[in-house]
C-alpha positions as CSV (number, residue, x, y, z in Angstrom):
1,X,-24.1,38.1,-16.3
2,X,-24.3,39.3,-13.0
3,X,-27.4,39.2,-12.3
4,X,-30.9,38.0,-14.2
5,X,-33.7,40.1,-13.2
6,X,-35.7,39.8,-16.9
7,X,-33.6,37.9,-18.2
8,X,-35.1,35.3,-20.8
9,X,-33.6,31.9,-19.1
10,X,-33.9,28.4,-21.5
11,X,-33.5,25.7,-20.5
12,X,-33.5,22.3,-22.2
13,X,-34.7,19.0,-20.3
14,X,-36.1,21.0,-17.7
15,X,-39.1,18.5,-17.6
16,X,-37.2,16.7,-13.6
17,X,-34.0,17.0,-12.2
18,X,-30.9,19.7,-13.0
19,X,-33.1,21.6,-15.2
20,X,-36.0,21.9,-12.8
21,X,-34.5,22.8,-10.0
22,X,-32.5,25.5,-12.4
23,X,-35.6,26.3,-13.5
24,X,-37.1,27.4,-10.0
25,X,-33.1,28.9,-8.5
26,X,-34.1,31.6,-12.4
27,X,-37.3,31.8,-11.2
28,X,-36.5,32.8,-7.1
29,X,-33.8,35.1,-9.5
30,X,-36.8,37.2,-11.1
31,X,-35.5,35.5,-15.1
32,X,-38.3,34.8,-17.7
33,X,-38.6,31.6,-18.5
34,X,-39.0,29.0,-21.3
35,X,-39.2,25.2,-20.4
36,X,-38.2,21.6,-22.8
37,X,-38.3,18.7,-22.1
38,X,-39.7,16.0,-24.3
39,X,-42.4,15.0,-22.1
40,X,-44.5,18.4,-22.4
41,X,-46.3,17.7,-19.3
42,X,-43.6,17.8,-17.9
43,X,-42.5,21.1,-19.4
44,X,-46.1,22.5,-18.2
45,X,-45.7,21.5,-14.3
46,X,-42.3,22.7,-14.3
47,X,-43.9,26.5,-15.9
48,X,-46.1,25.7,-13.5
49,X,-44.1,26.1,-10.6
50,X,-41.7,28.7,-11.5
51,X,-45.0,30.9,-12.6
52,X,-46.3,30.1,-8.2
53,X,-42.9,32.1,-7.6
54,X,-43.9,34.6,-9.2
55,X,-41.9,34.2,-12.3
56,X,-42.7,34.6,-16.4
57,X,-42.2,30.9,-18.0
58,X,-43.8,29.5,-20.7
59,X,-43.5,25.4,-21.5
60,X,-42.3,23.7,-25.3
61,X,-42.4,20.0,-25.7
62,X,-39.2,19.4,-27.9
63,X,-37.2,17.2,-28.9
64,X,-33.3,17.9,-29.0
65,X,-32.0,15.4,-31.0
66,X,-34.6,17.3,-33.8
67,X,-32.2,20.0,-35.5
68,X,-35.6,21.2,-37.4
69,X,-37.6,21.2,-34.1
70,X,-34.5,23.7,-32.0
71,X,-34.2,25.9,-35.2
72,X,-37.8,26.4,-35.0
73,X,-37.5,26.4,-30.9
74,X,-35.2,29.1,-31.2
75,X,-36.9,31.4,-33.3
76,X,-40.3,31.1,-31.2
77,X,-38.9,31.6,-28.0
78,X,-37.1,34.9,-29.7
79,X,-40.4,36.2,-30.5
80,X,-42.6,35.7,-28.2
81,X,-39.5,36.2,-25.3
82,X,-37.9,39.8,-27.5
83,X,-34.7,38.2,-27.1
84,X,-32.1,35.6,-25.4
85,X,-30.0,35.6,-22.7
86,X,-28.7,32.3,-21.6
87,X,-29.3,29.4,-22.7
88,X,-29.3,26.1,-20.9
89,X,-28.4,23.1,-22.9
90,X,-28.6,20.4,-19.6
91,X,-31.3,17.1,-21.0
92,X,-29.5,14.0,-21.9
93,X,-30.2,10.6,-21.3
94,X,-27.8,7.1,-20.1
95,X,-27.3,4.1,-21.3
96,X,-24.8,1.3,-19.6
97,X,-23.8,-0.9,-22.7
98,X,-20.5,-2.9,-23.5
99,X,-19.7,-1.9,-26.6
100,X,-19.6,-5.5,-27.6
101,X,-23.2,-5.2,-26.8
102,X,-24.3,-2.3,-27.7
103,X,-27.7,-1.5,-29.8
104,X,-27.0,0.7,-32.9
105,X,-29.7,2.8,-32.1
106,X,-29.5,2.8,-28.8
107,X,-26.0,4.7,-29.6
108,X,-27.7,7.0,-31.8
109,X,-30.5,7.5,-29.0
110,X,-28.2,8.3,-27.1
111,X,-25.4,10.6,-29.2
112,X,-28.9,12.5,-31.0
113,X,-29.9,13.8,-27.4
114,X,-26.3,14.0,-25.1
115,X,-24.3,15.7,-28.2
116,X,-26.5,16.4,-31.5
117,X,-28.7,17.9,-29.1
118,X,-25.8,20.4,-27.7
119,X,-24.8,21.8,-31.2
120,X,-28.5,22.1,-32.2
121,X,-29.6,24.0,-29.0
122,X,-26.5,25.9,-28.8
123,X,-26.1,26.7,-32.8
124,X,-30.0,27.2,-32.7
125,X,-29.9,30.2,-30.1
126,X,-26.4,32.0,-30.4
127,X,-27.3,34.2,-32.6
128,X,-29.8,35.5,-30.3
129,X,-27.6,35.5,-27.7
130,X,-24.6,37.6,-29.8
131,X,-27.8,39.5,-30.2
132,X,-28.9,40.7,-26.7
133,X,-25.4,42.4,-26.0
134,X,-25.1,40.0,-22.6
135,X,-25.6,36.6,-23.2
136,X,-23.9,33.0,-22.0
137,X,-24.3,29.5,-22.7
138,X,-24.5,26.9,-20.6
139,X,-23.4,23.1,-21.5
140,X,-24.4,20.1,-19.5
141,X,-21.1,18.0,-20.0
142,X,-20.5,14.7,-16.6
143,X,-18.2,13.3,-15.0
144,X,-17.9,11.3,-17.3
145,X,-16.5,14.2,-19.8
146,X,-13.3,13.9,-17.3
147,X,-12.4,9.5,-18.0
148,X,-13.4,6.5,-19.6
149,X,-15.4,4.7,-17.9
150,X,-16.6,0.4,-18.4
151,X,-19.8,0.4,-20.6
152,X,-20.3,4.2,-20.3
153,X,-17.8,4.5,-24.0
154,X,-21.5,6.1,-25.6
155,X,-22.1,8.4,-22.8
156,X,-18.3,9.5,-22.7
157,X,-18.4,9.5,-26.3
158,X,-21.4,12.1,-25.5
159,X,-18.9,13.9,-22.8
160,X,-16.1,14.4,-23.9
161,X,-17.5,15.7,-27.6
162,X,-19.0,18.4,-25.5
163,X,-16.6,18.8,-23.5
164,X,-14.6,19.9,-26.3
165,X,-17.2,21.2,-28.7
166,X,-17.8,24.0,-25.6
167,X,-13.4,24.4,-25.1
168,X,-13.4,25.6,-28.1
169,X,-16.2,28.1,-28.7
170,X,-15.1,30.3,-25.6
171,X,-12.3,30.8,-27.6
172,X,-13.7,31.2,-30.4
173,X,-16.5,33.5,-28.7
174,X,-13.0,35.5,-26.9
175,X,-11.3,35.4,-30.2
176,X,-14.4,37.4,-31.9
177,X,-14.3,39.1,-28.4
178,X,-18.0,38.1,-28.0
179,X,-20.8,39.3,-25.3
180,X,-21.4,36.1,-24.6
181,X,-19.8,33.9,-22.0
182,X,-19.1,30.0,-22.8
183,X,-20.0,27.2,-19.4
184,X,-19.1,23.7,-19.5
185,X,-20.7,21.8,-16.6
186,X,-19.7,18.1,-15.0
187,X,-22.1,17.7,-12.4
188,X,-20.7,13.7,-10.5
189,X,-23.3,12.0,-8.8
190,X,-27.1,14.0,-8.8
191,X,-30.0,13.0,-7.2
192,X,-32.3,12.5,-10.5
193,X,-33.9,10.2,-12.6
194,X,-31.8,10.0,-15.4
195,X,-29.9,5.7,-14.2
196,X,-34.2,5.1,-13.9
197,X,-35.0,6.1,-17.7
198,X,-31.7,4.8,-18.5
199,X,-31.4,2.1,-21.3
200,X,-28.7,-0.8,-21.1
201,X,-27.9,-3.8,-23.0
202,X,-27.1,-6.8,-21.5
203,X,-29.2,-8.5,-18.5
204,X,-28.7,-5.3,-16.7
205,X,-30.8,-4.4,-13.8
206,X,-31.9,-0.9,-13.6
207,X,-34.2,-0.7,-11.0
208,X,-32.2,-2.2,-8.8
209,X,-28.9,0.0,-10.3
210,X,-31.2,2.9,-9.8
211,X,-31.9,2.6,-6.2
212,X,-27.5,2.2,-5.5
213,X,-26.6,4.8,-7.4
214,X,-29.7,7.0,-5.4
215,X,-27.4,6.1,-2.3
216,X,-24.9,7.2,-3.2
217,X,-25.6,9.9,-5.2
218,X,-24.4,12.9,-3.3
219,X,-25.8,16.4,-4.8
220,X,-29.2,17.4,-5.2
221,X,-30.9,18.8,-8.1
222,X,-31.7,21.8,-5.8
223,X,-27.5,22.5,-5.2
224,X,-26.5,21.3,-8.6
225,X,-28.5,24.6,-9.7
226,X,-26.7,26.7,-7.4
227,X,-24.2,25.7,-8.3
228,X,-24.4,26.5,-11.4
229,X,-26.1,30.2,-11.6
230,X,-22.9,31.5,-9.6
231,X,-20.5,29.5,-12.2
232,X,-22.7,31.4,-14.5
233,X,-22.4,35.4,-12.1
234,X,-18.8,34.7,-12.3
235,X,-18.7,34.0,-15.2
236,X,-16.1,30.1,-14.8
237,X,-15.4,27.8,-17.9
238,X,-15.9,25.0,-15.7
239,X,-18.1,24.5,-14.0
240,X,-17.4,21.3,-11.2
241,X,-20.6,20.2,-9.1
242,X,-20.2,17.9,-6.2
243,X,-17.4,16.5,-4.7
244,X,-16.9,13.5,-6.5
245,X,-16.5,16.6,-10.0
246,X,-13.0,17.1,-7.9
247,X,-12.3,13.7,-7.7
248,X,-13.2,13.3,-11.6
249,X,-11.0,15.9,-13.1
250,X,-8.4,14.8,-10.3
251,X,-8.0,11.7,-11.4
252,X,-6.3,11.8,-15.2
253,X,-4.2,15.0,-13.8
254,X,-2.4,12.9,-11.3
255,X,-2.2,9.2,-12.7
256,X,-2.6,10.0,-16.0
257,X,-3.4,7.1,-18.6
258,X,-3.0,5.2,-15.2
259,X,-5.8,5.3,-14.4
260,X,-7.6,2.7,-16.3
261,X,-6.0,-0.5,-15.6
262,X,-6.5,0.3,-11.7
263,X,-10.7,2.2,-13.1
264,X,-10.8,-1.5,-14.7
265,X,-9.7,-3.5,-11.1
266,X,-12.1,-1.9,-9.7
267,X,-15.2,-2.8,-11.9
268,X,-14.2,-5.6,-12.4
269,X,-14.5,-6.8,-8.8
270,X,-17.5,-4.5,-9.1
271,X,-19.6,-6.2,-11.5
272,X,-18.5,-9.7,-9.0
273,X,-20.4,-8.2,-6.8
274,X,-23.3,-6.3,-9.1
275,X,-23.8,-10.3,-9.8
276,X,-24.3,-11.3,-6.6
277,X,-26.3,-9.4,-5.8
278,X,-28.6,-9.4,-9.0
279,X,-28.1,-5.8,-10.5
280,X,-27.4,-8.1,-14.1
């Protein structure tokens, strides 16, 4: 996809963070936008900002974990806009908990949004992308789709799954010679509210963890949006965001499974420091 003017772009999780920044970036490039979020007020606010930039933008309240709702959303958007060219399955949540203390309901909550939300969006919109004759699908994974991280087993599971699902789909589109590009996005630390809104197990103080995260996150949502758009323009199968993303990508390539023992030592020290400073 070399241009975005008058193309129809669908973005989930568009009420804040990368989703909102991406909507504004595409609005500035002349796209027509269907922006959704589980929070209608946030989606409407994003749409209003896009319209101020001169773009047509319609807000939708969609829970990506609800398959029926996503399927209906795809038909509604295609009907209102006359087609769909670009879909970004961006909606996501976070959960910090050891496996043995993780609550089943929290695990289901995260997987239903971070993995099944991507599958729902892909399955619902793929026929419309194919019908467009020039479509592109973007699924957002994470650097945690490259390496396992203590207390992030659920997030790792979802993001590894998104990566595998997306890479398999891209090959299928190539085999079938379908007019749909497919990209998997792996952001590093982005200055969003994902940690602030996260669930946690045990005694982890997410308010304090979020303050720490905001200090060390290297990339703004606006920069992330620019990187994604450039990646789509170039048809890149894998889009890395931030210098830390390249580091995470390199770790398992260079160290193989040895990174796990090394990371466990670092994590043990990090947990000790966190307890000392009231993060747990």
